[in-house]
N, C-alpha and C positions, 0 to 999 in steps of 0.2 A: 848648854847643857846637855847632855845625853840623854833619851828616853833609857828608863831602866830595863833591862831585860829581865824576864817573867821564868822566875824555876819554878818546877814540880817536881818532890821526890816522896816515895814513901814505897808501898805494899798494897799488891794484890793480893789478897788471901782465896785460895780455893777450898772448900770445905770439906773436896770426896773426888774422887776419881770423875764422876761425872762432870764435875765443874774444870776440872782438870783437861779435860777432853774438849771442852768450849771453848778455852784458852787457848789451846796447841792449834784448833780447827782455825780460829778465826784471828788469832795473831797476827801472823805474817801479812796479809790482806792490810790490816790496821797499822803495822809497821810501816809500809811501804808507803800508805796514802798519807801516812804523818807526816815520814820524813820528805814528799814533794810538796808540803804545803809551805806557800810564802811564808816566811818568817823563823820558819821552823830548824833553827840552828842545831838542836842534837834529840836525838829520840832513842833511849837505849831502854827496853824491856827484857832483863833475863831472869832467868829460873834459880830458885836458891838452891845452892850445892848440897845443904843438908838437907832440906826439905822440899822436894820437889812439888808440893802446893803453895809454894808461896814464891811471888813475883817481884822483883826489885824493879822499881819504875822511876827513871828520870828524863825531866825534859825541860829544855831550854827553848824558850820564843824568843823573839827579838823586840817584842813590844808584847804591851794589854790586848791592843786590837789583834794581834796574831792568836795570841794564846787564845784569846776568845772566839775567834773564827774557829780553830782547832776543838774547843769544849763544845760548839754548835754541830761541827762535823759529826765528830764522836758520836756524841747522843743521836744523831737522825741516820748513822752507818749502823751496818747489819753486826758490825762489832758491838756498837752500844746497845745495841735491841738483844742480844743473845747473851753478853755479858751483864745486862745491868741489876743484877741480884747479886752478883759476885761481891764481896767485901773488899771496899777500897780503902785505905789510912795514907792519904796524902796531906802534905803540908806544899802550899805555895806560896812563893816568896819574891820579891823586888831584887836585882841584883846590878848593883852598877856596869853599866856597860863596858866594856874592855876592848881596844881597838883591834885586837884581835882573835877578840872571843869568836866572833862567828867562823875564822878558819881554825879555831883550834878545835870546836865542836865539830866540825865536819870531818877535819881528821880523824877524830874520836871517834866518831861513828861509823867510819870505814873500817877501823881496826877489829 
């Protein structure tokens, strides 16, 4: 039996321009570090096309252990420290591992 993947999806909501500035300043490095983590299949954070204070977050990790390691690294990072107060609404779920999901996730990440 395959270990299920762990998916996170939701939104990060800035309340004002100051919080938006923090996200814009610290997000690029956070994305770079996360995508380099072992077990990260896909990591996408995109700004909403209508409301620039809203960011859509979608993550996929190959195991609970990889996801947990990502969460620990995030909490200890500059991104975590600088944006801890910004509202997050996420759903974390298990999904069945697909034979080609890793390759698919990496292709989606590059596009």
